[in-house]
N, C-alpha and C positions, 0 to 999 in steps of 0.2 A: 613638438612635430606638429605641424600644421598639415602635411601631407604624408602618408604612409609610404615608404620606400624599403625595399629588400636593403639597400645596403645598409641605411642609419638601424633595420631591425636585428640585423646581424652585427653589427658594431655594439649595439645596447646589450644584445644577448652574447656577446664575449665576454663584454665587462660583466656580466652577473656571472657566467662561468666562472671567469680568473677568480671572484671572490665569494665563490660557493654558492651563490643564490641560485640554484641549479632550477627548481621549480620556473622562476623568471626568466632564467634563459630558455628554457624551455617552450615559454609562451612565445617567445620574441621568433624561436627560431620558426615553431607552429606557423605563425602569422604568415611569415618569409615564404613557407611552400604552398600556402593556400591555392588553390586552382579553382577558378580564375579568381585574381586579385582583383577588390572593386575599383581600383582604376590604376590602371599598370602606369607606371609612370615612364618617359621616355629617356634611354641612357641608364636604366636602373642596372643593378647588380643582378647577376644570372642567377639562381637555385643552384643551391648546393644539395644534391640528395642525399648525401649521407650524415649531414649535420646534426639534424634533427635525430635521426634511428640510430647514431653515435654515442648521445648525449645521452636518451634514454635507455641505451645499455649499458652507459658507463654508472648512470645514477641507478638501474636495479643491481648493478655490481658490486655497489658499496652500500647497497639498502641505506640510501639517502630517504629519509622520512616524506612521505607524503602530506598532502594537507588532508584536515580531517573532512568528513562528509557531514551535513546536516546544518539545519538554519542555526547562523550566529555562528559557526565554527570556520576554518579554514584560515591559510595563511595569509596575510595583508597584501595587497598589492602593492610594489613601490612605485612611487609616484611619479616616474620615468616612465615605467612599464604599461600604467595604467595611461596617460597620454599616446602612449604608441597605438593603446587598442581602442581608443576613442576615434586617433585619426584613422585606423584601419577601417574601423565601422561608420564613418562620417558618410561616405558616400551612399551606403546602402540606408542609412538612416534618412537622408534626403529624398529616396525613392520611397520609401514607405511612410512617410509624413502625409504625401496627400491622401493615402488610402485609409490611414487612421483619420482623416479630417472627414473623409466622406464616411465612416461606420459612424463618427461621432454625430453628425445631422443624422442619419437611417435611424441610428440608437434613441436621439431624441424624439423623434419623430413617430417612432414606433410604441415607444411610451407613453407619451401623451395620446396617441389613438387607442391606446389600451384602456386609459384613465374613461375617457370620452366614452367608450363602448360600454363600460361600467356603468356609468351615469346614466347612460338610458337604457339600459336592462333594468335600474331599480328601480328609478324615475318616471321610466315612459316616456321622458322628454327629450329633447335634442339640445344638446350641449355644442355651439358650435367652435369650430376650430379656432376660430379667432379668439376666442375666451383666452385659450391656454398658449396659444401661438406666440405671444411674446414670453412666456416662461420659457419654452423650447428654445427658442433663437438665443436667447439670455444663457442658457444653459448650453448649447451649441458654440457660443461665442466661446463662453470660459475656457471650453475645452479646447479650441482653436488657438487659444491665447497660450494656454500650457503646452500643444504640440509644437507650436513656432518656434517657442523658447527651451524645449526640452533637447538636452545632450546625450540621449541615449538612455539604456537602461544602466543601473548601477552596478559597476563590476569593482566590488569592494575588497573580496577574497579571493583568494586562489582555492578549487576543488577540484577532487577528481569526481569525472562523471560516473554513474553506473550504467554499463554498459547494457544492461538489461533494461533500463528504463528510456535509454536513448540510443538507436545504433549510430555508431561513428565511423561513417565509413567514408568521410572526409578529411582526417587527418590522421597521423599516426598518435597524436597525444589526446589524453583523455582529458584536459583541463575543461571544465565546463565555460572559461570564456573562450573559449574557441570553437567556432561557430560557422556555419556554413550561411548561405544568403537567408534560405527557406527556415532554418530553426532561430537564426536571429530576428526574422519578421514575427515567425511566434513567440519571442522574448517580448520586443515590442509590443504586439497586441495583448500578451498578460500582463504586461505594465498598463496598458490602458484600462483592462479591465478592473485596475484596484482603482483606478480613476472613477471608472464609472459606478462604485458602490458610494464613494464620498460625495462626488458630486450629483449622483442621480437620487441619495437622500435629501439634500435641498432640494431640488427639481420635486419630487412628489411631495413633500411638507409644502411647495409652493403652491402645487397644483389642487391639493388637498384642501388647503386655505381658501384659495379660489372658489372650490366645490361648495364648501361649508357658506363662504358667503353669499353663494346661490339658495342654499336651502334657508337662509335665515328670511328670505324674501320669500323662497317657494312654501314652506311649512311654517306660517305664526307659529302655531302650538309648540309651544317648548318640549313636550314631551315627543311629538311626533317628528319632532325637527330631530331630537335625541335618539329615536328608534332608529330614523332612515338614515342617521349617521351611520350609528353600529352596524345596520345592514350592508351599506356602503362599502363601510371598510373590510367588512368580510369579504366581501364581491371582490373587493380591489386585491385581498392577500391572497384569493384563493385563484385569481385570474391567470392563465399563462397567453404568454404570446409566443410568434413565431418569428425568428429570422433566418434570411436567406442562408442555405447550405448549415444548417446547425437544428438541433433538436429544440422543441417547445419548452421555453422556461419561463418560470415566475413573473408576472409584471413587475413584483417588490420580494427580493431573494431578502432573505434573514440578513445576510453580510450588508446589503445596501441600508436597511433600518439600523442597525447596529455601526455602521462607519460614519453615522452622523448625527451629532446630538439634535438636530432641530426633530429630525425625522422619529427619534426615541419619544419626543415627547408630546408626539401627537395620539 
């Protein structure tokens, strides 16, 4: 399914209903009723206001089992349904990707600035932005390439949303795959945070190696160089940086170190 249509969602949902795949049918009906649709199609079928609610009532009346909650649990999403979900979200994904690219650049620049500030505090010397700029650019380009080829968050399993965790006022369905734009964007950003951990580990490893090369020239005495290296690492691990509209975060979170083999070896 290249483009999402209500017509195709209902056709697919009815097919799942006939084969007693009620959770998959619920997903299809729920996406058909979402308002607003990411990209409405001219001449598409009208929304049936009772289709989803009737299915949910029927599912409850026969005590149809719900997908399990928790990491690694849930019910597999049929391939045809997964294609429909991706087609539904794709227009939103294309809107969100430029924001993700901007976040990537800002992220790399602020991390680089944090390393430079620590260097200046520890050594009372200036470390020009140009020294680390190539590393920051490579880090950003790696993220841009990943964003460009990304097909969106992974929806491999059906799970039921805990209403206490996220209020669902945009659909009768409590399936976690059914999201409005705001929550889908949040899901995309959460995925990007996971990338940051892995890519930042490599980024910091390269930055610290560059700083060490400077230390070799700056501190010829091996003992002094080792001592300054330890002090520098301590300051780096204790350093906090501030992102717009967010609380201060560690320059090098623990998750960043353990998400990258190179970072662990430093």
